[in-house]
Backbone as CSV, one residue per row, in Angstrom:
resi,resn,N_x,N_y,N_z,CA_x,CA_y,CA_z,C_x,C_y,C_z
1,MET,45.047,208.048,85.774,44.881,206.602,85.543,46.239,205.917,85.389
2,ASP,47.121,206.561,84.582,48.463,206.002,84.379,49.235,205.961,85.684
3,ARG,49.046,207.013,86.476,49.728,207.061,87.766,49.246,205.933,88.677
4,LYS,47.946,205.640,88.643,47.394,204.568,89.467,47.960,203.212,89.037
5,LEU,48.088,202.985,87.717,48.661,201.741,87.213,50.119,201.586,87.652
6,ASN,50.828,202.699,87.602,52.232,202.665,88.024,52.362,202.318,89.505
7,LEU,51.459,202.868,90.311,51.487,202.580,91.736,51.177,201.119,92.009
8,ASN,50.196,200.567,91.262,49.857,199.152,91.420,51.023,198.247,91.025
9,ARG,51.692,198.655,89.942,52.836,197.851,89.496,53.969,197.895,90.519
10,ALA,54.140,199.041,91.165,55.197,199.199,92.161,54.970,198.291,93.355
11,GLU,53.687,197.940,93.611,53.384,197.077,94.751,53.824,195.639,94.510
12,THR,53.931,195.245,93.258,54.290,193.863,92.928,55.707,193.743,92.384
13,PHE,56.312,194.843,91.968,57.656,194.797,91.390,58.507,195.904,91.996
14,SER,59.754,195.569,92.279,60.662,196.567,92.844,62.019,196.473,92.171
15,PHE,62.593,197.634,91.855,63.930,197.665,91.292,64.994,197.394,92.359
16,VAL,64.627,197.542,93.603,65.579,197.377,94.701,65.717,195.898,95.044
17,ASN,66.897,195.371,94.845,67.170,193.974,95.158,67.318,193.821,96.675
18,PRO,66.496,192.993,97.313,66.580,192.861,98.783,67.920,192.323,99.257
19,TRP,68.590,191.502,98.409,69.888,190.956,98.822,70.944,192.039,98.936
20,ILE,70.810,193.083,98.093,71.737,194.205,98.188,71.597,194.875,99.546
21,ARG,70.345,195.047,99.973,70.112,195.666,101.285,70.654,194.801,102.417
22,TYR,70.465,193.477,102.292,70.939,192.576,103.324,72.470,192.616,103.444
23,PHE,73.136,192.549,102.283,74.596,192.575,102.284,75.124,193.912,102.798
24,LEU,74.464,194.996,102.403,74.887,196.319,102.856,74.717,196.447,104.368
25,PHE,73.613,195.914,104.867,73.396,195.923,106.311,74.464,195.094,107.018
26,PHE,74.812,193.947,106.431,75.815,193.071,107.027,77.174,193.768,107.117
27,PHE,77.602,194.416,106.012,78.891,195.095,106.013,78.888,196.295,106.963
28,SER,77.768,197.007,107.015,77.668,198.137,107.941,77.762,197.659,109.388
29,PHE,77.079,196.550,109.665,77.133,195.972,111.007,78.541,195.496,111.339
30,LEU,79.230,194.917,110.337,80.595,194.434,110.525,81.533,195.590,110.860
31,PHE,81.407,196.701,110.122,82.231,197.878,110.390,81.943,198.433,111.780
32,TRP,80.659,198.428,112.154,80.273,198.945,113.467,80.900,198.101,114.574
33,VAL,80.838,196.779,114.425,81.413,195.889,115.432,82.923,196.086,115.524
34,PHE,83.572,196.184,114.363,85.026,196.365,114.348,85.413,197.689,115.016
35,SER,84.669,198.748,114.704,84.947,200.055,115.307,84.741,200.014,116.818
36,LEU,83.667,199.343,117.229,83.388,199.208,118.656,84.495,198.432,119.353
37,LEU,85.029,197.423,118.672,86.110,196.624,119.238,87.365,197.470,119.432
38,ILE,87.691,198.304,118.443,88.862,199.171,118.540,88.698,200.158,119.697
39,VAL,87.493,200.739,119.825,87.232,201.675,120.923,87.357,200.963,122.271
40,ALA,86.796,199.752,122.351,86.855,198.985,123.601,88.298,198.664,123.981
41,ILE,89.102,198.294,122.993,90.517,198.007,123.257,91.224,199.255,123.753
42,GLY,90.916,200.396,123.129,91.535,201.656,123.537,91.178,202.039,124.960
43,VAL,89.898,201.909,125.308,89.450,202.245,126.665,90.055,201.293,127.686
44,TYR,90.047,200.004,127.355,90.601,199.007,128.274,92.100,199.214,128.466
45,ALA,92.791,199.525,127.339,94.229,199.765,127.418,94.538,200.977,128.273
46,LYS,93.714,202.019,128.136,93.920,203.237,128.928,93.732,202.948,130.412
47,ALA,92.719,202.147,130.722,92.437,201.826,132.121,93.528,200.938,132.727
48,GLN,94.131,200.098,131.886,95.147,199.157,132.367,96.553,199.572,131.947
49,LYS,96.749,200.858,131.728,97.991,201.360,131.131,99.234,200.968,131.908
50,ALA,99.113,200.847,133.199,100.292,200.564,134.009,100.631,199.079,134.072
51,THR,99.877,198.242,133.390,100.112,196.801,133.450,100.513,196.266,132.093
52,ASP,100.913,194.978,132.050,101.330,194.337,130.809,100.165,194.175,129.844
53,THR,98.939,194.249,130.367,97.769,194.107,129.489,97.799,195.136,128.378
54,PHE,98.338,196.326,128.678,98.420,197.374,127.659,99.234,196.911,126.461
55,SER,100.341,196.196,126.690,101.184,195.719,125.605,100.405,194.796,124.670
56,PHE,99.579,193.936,125.266,98.782,193.005,124.474,97.780,193.753,123.594
57,SER,97.076,194.727,124.181,96.093,195.508,123.433,96.761,196.317,122.334
58,LEU,97.900,196.904,122.650,98.634,197.687,121.668,99.074,196.814,120.502
59,THR,99.475,195.597,120.797,99.903,194.676,119.748,98.764,194.351,118.801
60,LEU,97.557,194.147,119.342,96.412,193.837,118.489,96.145,194.962,117.483
61,VAL,96.122,196.185,117.983,95.875,197.329,117.102,97.034,197.513,116.143
62,PHE,98.256,197.358,116.652,99.443,197.578,115.830,99.512,196.586,114.680
63,LEU,99.261,195.311,114.950,99.340,194.302,113.905,98.269,194.506,112.840
64,THR,97.096,194.999,113.260,96.021,195.245,112.305,96.425,196.302,111.287
65,GLN,97.138,197.322,111.757,97.511,198.433,110.885,98.891,198.274,110.264
66,LEU,99.668,197.308,110.737,101.052,197.179,110.313,101.200,196.953,108.813
67,ALA,100.391,196.040,108.259,100.547,195.692,106.850,100.385,196.904,105.942
68,ILE,99.314,197.677,106.146,99.076,198.852,105.312,100.150,199.902,105.539
69,ALA,100.558,200.082,106.794,101.543,201.119,107.110,102.888,200.831,106.450
70,ILE,103.379,199.590,106.581,104.700,199.293,106.033,104.662,199.141,104.524
71,LEU,103.488,198.781,103.965,103.371,198.743,102.510,103.482,200.156,101.948
72,GLY,102.825,201.100,102.600,102.964,202.495,102.195,104.375,203.000,102.412
73,PHE,104.998,202.564,103.505,106.381,202.937,103.811,107.331,202.444,102.733
74,PHE,107.072,201.268,102.213,107.951,200.665,101.220,107.876,201.383,99.882
75,TYR,106.693,201.861,99.520,106.495,202.447,98.205,106.446,203.979,98.204
76,SER,106.454,204.602,99.351,106.312,206.056,99.397,107.375,206.687,100.286
77,ASP,108.138,207.647,99.727,109.136,208.360,100.516,108.472,209.198,101.598
78,GLN,107.311,209.767,101.271,106.602,210.580,102.256,106.150,209.737,103.439
79,ALA,105.636,208.542,103.154,105.209,207.648,104.230,106.396,207.227,105.075
80,ARG,107.525,206.988,104.424,108.740,206.604,105.156,109.207,207.735,106.062
81,ASP,109.176,208.956,105.541,109.576,210.113,106.353,108.645,210.306,107.544
82,ALA,107.331,210.137,107.296,106.349,210.297,108.376,106.565,209.242,109.458
83,LEU,106.822,208.009,109.031,107.058,206.938,109.995,108.357,207.174,110.748
84,GLY,109.363,207.723,110.036,110.631,208.044,110.682,110.463,209.094,111.766
85,LYS,109.624,210.103,111.492,109.357,211.145,112.495,108.646,210.560,113.717
86,PHE,107.750,209.616,113.463,107.034,208.987,114.583,107.988,208.172,115.447
87,VAL,108.884,207.408,114.796,109.850,206.610,115.552,110.791,207.521,116.336
88,LYS,111.190,208.644,115.725,112.050,209.596,116.440,111.334,210.129,117.683
89,LYS,110.047,210.422,117.539,109.266,210.879,118.686,109.215,209.805,119.763
90,ALA,109.049,208.548,119.337,109.002,207.442,120.294,110.334,207.290,121.017
91,ILE,111.441,207.529,120.317,112.761,207.445,120.941,112.962,208.589,121.929
92,VAL,112.593,209.799,121.514,112.767,210.986,122.358,111.993,210.852,123.667
93,HIS,110.776,210.324,123.589,109.905,210.228,124.772,109.850,208.809,125.340
94,TYR,110.868,208.021,125.056,110.881,206.610,125.447,110.681,206.406,126.942
95,ARG,111.332,207.217,127.757,111.226,207.072,129.204,110.045,207.846,129.795
96,ASP,109.425,208.675,128.991,108.358,209.543,129.503,106.961,209.005,129.230
97,ASP,106.823,208.125,128.254,105.513,207.642,127.834,105.548,206.124,127.741
98,LEU,104.791,205.464,128.602,104.783,203.999,128.626,104.298,203.414,127.307
99,ASP,103.348,204.095,126.660,102.831,203.610,125.384,103.947,203.525,124.341
100,LEU,104.691,204.630,124.192,105.763,204.686,123.207,106.902,203.739,123.578
101,GLN,107.148,203.587,124.853,108.202,202.666,125.298,107.863,201.227,124.911
102,ASN,106.631,200.811,125.188,106.207,199.457,124.826,106.237,199.236,123.323
103,LEU,105.826,200.266,122.576,105.804,200.152,121.122,107.214,200.015,120.557
104,MET,108.161,200.854,121.028,109.534,200.775,120.539,110.186,199.443,120.908
105,ASP,109.933,198.985,122.121,110.483,197.689,122.536,109.943,196.566,121.655
106,TYR,108.658,196.644,121.351,108.041,195.618,120.502,108.659,195.627,119.107
107,ILE,108.784,196.822,118.517,109.332,196.948,117.165,110.765,196.430,117.113
108,GLN,111.581,196.836,118.075,112.992,196.455,118.045,113.195,194.962,118.280
109,LYS,112.363,194.377,119.117,112.470,192.936,119.351,112.015,192.143,118.137
110,GLU,110.886,192.560,117.553,110.316,191.811,116.429,111.171,191.922,115.163
111,PHE,111.669,193.119,114.889,112.449,193.336,113.671,113.949,193.174,113.897
112,LYS,114.353,192.924,115.139,115.763,192.739,115.478,116.586,193.924,114.988
113,CYS,116.192,195.095,115.499,116.823,196.330,115.055,117.019,197.253,116.245
114,CYS,117.639,198.407,115.980,117.886,199.356,117.058,117.890,200.767,116.485
115,GLY,116.970,201.612,116.963,116.857,202.959,116.418,116.186,202.965,115.063
116,TRP,116.170,204.111,114.403,115.552,204.217,113.081,116.579,203.981,111.980
117,ASN,117.665,204.778,112.006,118.738,204.597,111.027,119.759,203.576,111.523
118,ASN,120.140,203.680,112.795,121.039,202.728,113.451,120.991,202.963,114.955
119,TYR,121.811,202.250,115.696,121.750,202.289,117.159,122.132,203.639,117.759
120,THR,122.888,204.473,117.016,123.281,205.780,117.558,122.111,206.761,117.606
121,ASP,120.985,206.422,116.988,119.794,207.289,117.064,119.312,207.465,118.494
122,TRP,119.712,206.566,119.379,119.249,206.668,120.766,119.856,207.857,121.511
123,SER,120.783,208.563,120.858,121.272,209.824,121.424,120.211,210.910,121.360
124,TRP,119.141,210.677,120.602,118.012,211.614,120.587,117.321,211.647,121.945
125,ASN,117.488,210.575,122.704,116.822,210.484,124.003,117.668,211.137,125.089
126,LEU,117.002,211.839,125.997,117.684,212.567,127.065,118.548,211.657,127.928
127,TYR,118.077,210.461,128.203,118.791,209.558,129.098,119.935,208.820,128.400
128,PHE,119.747,208.496,127.121,120.756,207.736,126.371,121.698,208.639,125.568
129,ASN,121.470,209.944,125.633,122.299,210.895,124.894,123.784,210.694,125.216
130,CYS,124.616,210.774,124.172,126.028,210.424,124.332,126.952,211.632,124.500
131,THR,126.390,212.794,124.788,127.238,213.962,125.019,127.939,213.844,126.376
132,HIS,129.089,214.506,126.496,129.911,214.368,127.703,129.237,214.934,128.953
133,ASP,128.364,215.926,128.781,127.733,216.549,129.948,126.456,215.853,130.395
134,ASN,126.154,214.684,129.836,124.961,213.936,130.231,125.258,213.151,131.511
135,PRO,124.583,213.466,132.624,124.872,212.791,133.900,124.178,211.438,134.058
136,SER,123.349,211.052,133.123,122.565,209.820,133.247,123.470,208.593,133.272
137,SER,123.076,207.611,134.068,123.825,206.348,134.120,123.661,205.549,132.833
138,GLU,122.659,205.902,132.019,122.412,205.214,130.747,123.069,205.936,129.570
139,ARG,123.930,206.897,129.850,124.592,207.674,128.811,125.300,206.750,127.805
140,CYS,125.094,207.053,126.514,125.702,206.310,125.404,125.181,204.874,125.290
141,GLY,124.101,204.565,125.974,123.553,203.224,125.900,122.351,203.129,124.977
142,VAL,121.734,201.966,124.942,120.500,201.710,124.194,119.619,200.823,125.060
143,PRO,118.304,200.792,124.820,117.420,199.918,125.612,117.763,198.442,125.430
144,TYR,117.401,197.653,126.410,117.706,196.216,126.341,116.959,195.520,125.207
145,SER,115.906,196.164,124.680,115.172,195.558,123.553,116.023,195.520,122.282
146,CYS,117.162,196.245,122.273,118.096,196.196,121.143,119.046,195.006,121.254
147,CYS,119.134,194.405,122.431,120.145,193.388,122.696,119.821,192.051,122.035
148,THR,120.866,191.371,121.614,120.701,190.022,121.078,120.532,189.052,122.248
149,PRO,119.604,188.122,122.147,119.378,187.195,123.267,120.569,186.274,123.483
150,VAL,120.836,185.975,124.719,121.929,185.069,125.083,121.340,183.687,125.339
151,PRO,121.764,182.665,124.603,121.216,181.314,124.794,121.386,180.827,126.234
152,GLY,120.299,180.329,126.795,120.340,179.790,128.142,120.274,180.820,129.244
153,GLU,120.118,182.088,128.888,120.052,183.141,129.897,118.689,183.124,130.573
154,ALA,118.667,182.894,131.872,117.409,182.796,132.611,116.849,184.170,132.948
155,VAL,117.723,185.118,133.262,117.313,186.468,133.629,117.825,187.444,132.579
156,ILE,116.935,188.315,132.101,117.329,189.286,131.071,118.289,190.311,131.662
157,ASN,119.404,190.523,130.983,120.370,191.533,131.402,119.945,192.883,130.826
158,THR,119.282,193.692,131.631,118.769,194.977,131.155,119.868,196.010,130.935
159,MET,121.097,195.679,131.335,122.218,196.599,131.160,123.094,196.225,129.965
160,CYS,122.624,195.298,129.150,123.450,194.795,128.049,123.742,195.849,126.989
161,GLY,122.913,196.908,126.943,123.129,197.934,125.932,123.888,199.143,126.423
162,PHE,124.387,199.091,127.638,125.078,200.243,128.211,126.394,200.521,127.461
163,GLY,126.571,201.764,127.046,127.825,202.206,126.450,128.060,201.796,125.009
164,VAL,127.108,201.130,124.357,127.380,200.607,123.011,127.469,201.699,121.945
165,GLN,126.921,202.881,122.227,127.023,203.958,121.236,128.457,204.431,121.034
166,THR,129.312,204.128,121.961,130.727,204.495,121.825,131.499,203.453,121.015
167,GLN,130.836,202.344,120.684,131.493,201.254,119.969,131.258,201.349,118.463
168,LYS,132.172,200.820,117.703,132.011,200.729,116.259,130.945,199.687,115.929
169,PHE,130.480,199.723,114.686,129.380,198.859,114.271,129.677,197.387,114.539
170,MET,130.822,196.903,114.096,131.146,195.484,114.241,131.286,195.080,115.705
171,GLU,131.804,195.983,116.524,131.937,195.692,117.947,130.576,195.665,118.629
172,ALA,129.731,196.648,118.298,128.384,196.692,118.879,127.559,195.495,118.453
173,ASN,127.847,194.957,117.273,127.097,193.829,116.731,127.232,192.576,117.594
174,LYS,128.217,192.541,118.479,128.420,191.379,119.340,127.373,191.293,120.461
175,SER,126.781,192.444,120.810,125.848,192.452,121.937,124.447,192.962,121.587
176,ILE,124.310,193.740,120.482,123.006,194.289,120.107,122.760,194.090,118.618
177,TYR,121.527,194.415,118.200,121.213,194.488,116.772,121.497,195.931,116.325
178,PRO,122.614,196.211,115.677,122.973,197.599,115.370,122.244,198.192,114.172
179,VAL,121.626,197.352,113.351,120.944,197.830,112.142,119.671,198.577,112.512
180,GLY,119.387,199.691,111.804,118.191,200.476,112.072,116.920,199.769,111.653
181,CYS,115.818,200.154,112.275,114.531,199.515,111.985,114.015,199.858,110.596
182,ALA,114.463,200.973,110.020,114.041,201.342,108.660,114.500,200.284,107.667
183,ASP,115.773,199.897,107.740,116.306,198.884,106.828,115.703,197.513,107.105
184,ARG,115.500,197.196,108.373,114.905,195.909,108.719,113.477,195.790,108.200
185,ALA,112.728,196.896,108.265,111.353,196.873,107.775,111.314,196.611,106.281
186,VAL,112.227,197.251,105.543,112.302,197.024,104.094,112.635,195.570,103.804
187,MET,113.598,195.028,104.524,113.986,193.626,104.329,112.820,192.691,104.634
188,TRP,112.062,193.005,105.699,110.921,192.160,106.059,109.846,192.195,104.977
189,ILE,109.591,193.394,104.450,108.569,193.528,103.422,108.969,192.776,102.162
190,GLU,110.236,192.898,101.782,110.712,192.216,100.574,110.568,190.705,100.685
191,SER,110.736,190.180,101.882,110.632,188.730,102.070,109.204,188.265,102.348
192,HIS,108.290,189.209,102.648,106.894,188.856,102.940,105.929,189.700,102.094
193,LEU,106.348,190.049,100.905,105.552,190.960,100.090,104.183,190.389,99.755
194,LEU,104.122,189.100,99.452,102.840,188.471,99.125,101.901,188.499,100.326
195,LEU,102.421,188.200,101.505,101.611,188.204,102.722,101.090,189.602,103.030
196,VAL,101.974,190.605,102.923,101.573,191.985,103.196,100.501,192.444,102.215
197,GLY,100.698,192.138,100.933,99.723,192.522,99.922,98.375,191.852,100.146
198,ALA,98.404,190.559,100.496,97.161,189.830,100.735,96.417,190.381,101.950
199,LEU,97.159,190.727,103.004,96.528,191.274,104.207,95.933,192.650,103.936
200,ALA,96.696,193.481,103.207,96.191,194.808,102.865,94.940,194.706,101.996
201,LEU,94.951,193.763,101.041,93.793,193.562,100.180,92.609,193.048,100.979
202,GLY,92.878,192.150,101.917,91.807,191.611,102.747,91.137,192.681,103.599
203,LEU,91.921,193.653,104.070,91.357,194.745,104.846,90.600,195.730,103.971
204,ALA,91.034,195.843,102.717,90.416,196.824,101.824,89.127,196.303,101.192
205,LEU,89.049,195.010,100.920,87.898,194.451,100.199,86.549,194.725,100.877
206,PRO,86.417,194.522,102.191,85.114,194.825,102.807,84.700,196.277,102.641
207,GLN,85.677,197.189,102.696,85.350,198.599,102.519,84.919,198.882,101.085
208,ILE,85.637,198.271,100.134,85.274,198.443,98.719,83.891,197.859,98.459
209,ALA,83.619,196.679,99.046,82.313,196.041,98.866,81.202,196.931,99.403
210,GLY,81.439,197.552,100.560,80.427,198.449,101.128,80.147,199.640,100.232
211,ILE,81.191,200.207,99.637,81.027,201.354,98.725,80.235,200.946,97.485
212,VAL,80.611,199.803,96.895,79.936,199.327,95.675,78.469,199.024,95.947
213,LEU,78.192,198.326,97.056,76.807,197.989,97.393,75.979,199.243,97.656
214,SER,76.572,200.249,98.263,75.866,201.501,98.508,75.467,202.172,97.204
215,GLN,76.403,202.187,96.245,76.115,202.807,94.960,75.030,202.039,94.196
216,ILE,75.082,200.710,94.276,74.055,199.897,93.606,72.691,200.165,94.223
217,LEU,72.634,200.221,95.557,71.363,200.467,96.237,70.812,201.851,95.881
218,ILE,71.675,202.851,95.829,71.233,204.200,95.454,70.665,204.204,94.047
219,SER,71.339,203.509,93.126,70.869,203.434,91.747,69.514,202.741,91.650
220,GLN,69.333,201.661,92.402,68.068,200.935,92.377,66.929,201.760,92.990
221,ILE,67.219,202.509,94.016,66.212,203.375,94.623,65.780,204.480,93.654
222,GLN,66.753,205.024,92.922,66.449,206.044,91.927,65.563,205.467,90.805
223,ASP,65.869,204.229,90.383,65.038,203.559,89.374,63.626,203.349,89.897
224,GLU,63.515,203.007,91.180,62.204,202.779,91.799,61.389,204.058,91.813
225,ILE,62.039,205.157,92.164,61.357,206.437,92.191,60.901,206.850,90.809
226,THR,61.773,206.641,89.822,61.457,206.994,88.437,60.276,206.202,87.906
227,SER,60.196,204.925,88.280,59.105,204.085,87.784,57.750,204.476,88.329
228,VAL,57.755,205.077,89.533,56.500,205.489,90.156,56.014,206.805,89.628
229,LEU,56.945,207.710,89.365,56.553,209.065,88.904,56.062,209.055,87.459
């Protein structure tokens, strides 16, 4: 008899708040759409890898992850070391991988930097290596993305970085950005710390909301089960 009363009461009253389910569904759908968008960008970028469209797609993904990555880089030595290893890999394979080439060019142009520690890091690359036995025409040079723009220049001088690794810092500073991207990233974060923190928080909040709503829904379902038994 008591069980029958409990069942009747369950038909008119529920511990599960329907709005919790709606919000949880909304956040799950949002994550699904975002994930699908990232996959679509990746597939499209792969298909269009040989064109400039790849640079645009790479920028979208890169900017989305940039805030969290550089915030971790700023506060963690391990994150900084990991990012340094990635940049070194990008420098080493600069001429071999279009993806890494576009990424390094983007980073150096945006942060006005060259290499990871400084411009001589480009000796890590087979073509820009500054050893005497290197037969490459780009020996001791750096990519044009390291070069400072010349006012009024209609055509980009892609040879502006040739031979600069043989120059002292102050001399190289006349034609390229000699400062490494590691120091530039720190300077950028220090001047945009509020923006970086807000962006990182904005990316984290939907995930936190989804976790909290899931736990609330689980608790309400457990209460519902308990009330029936």
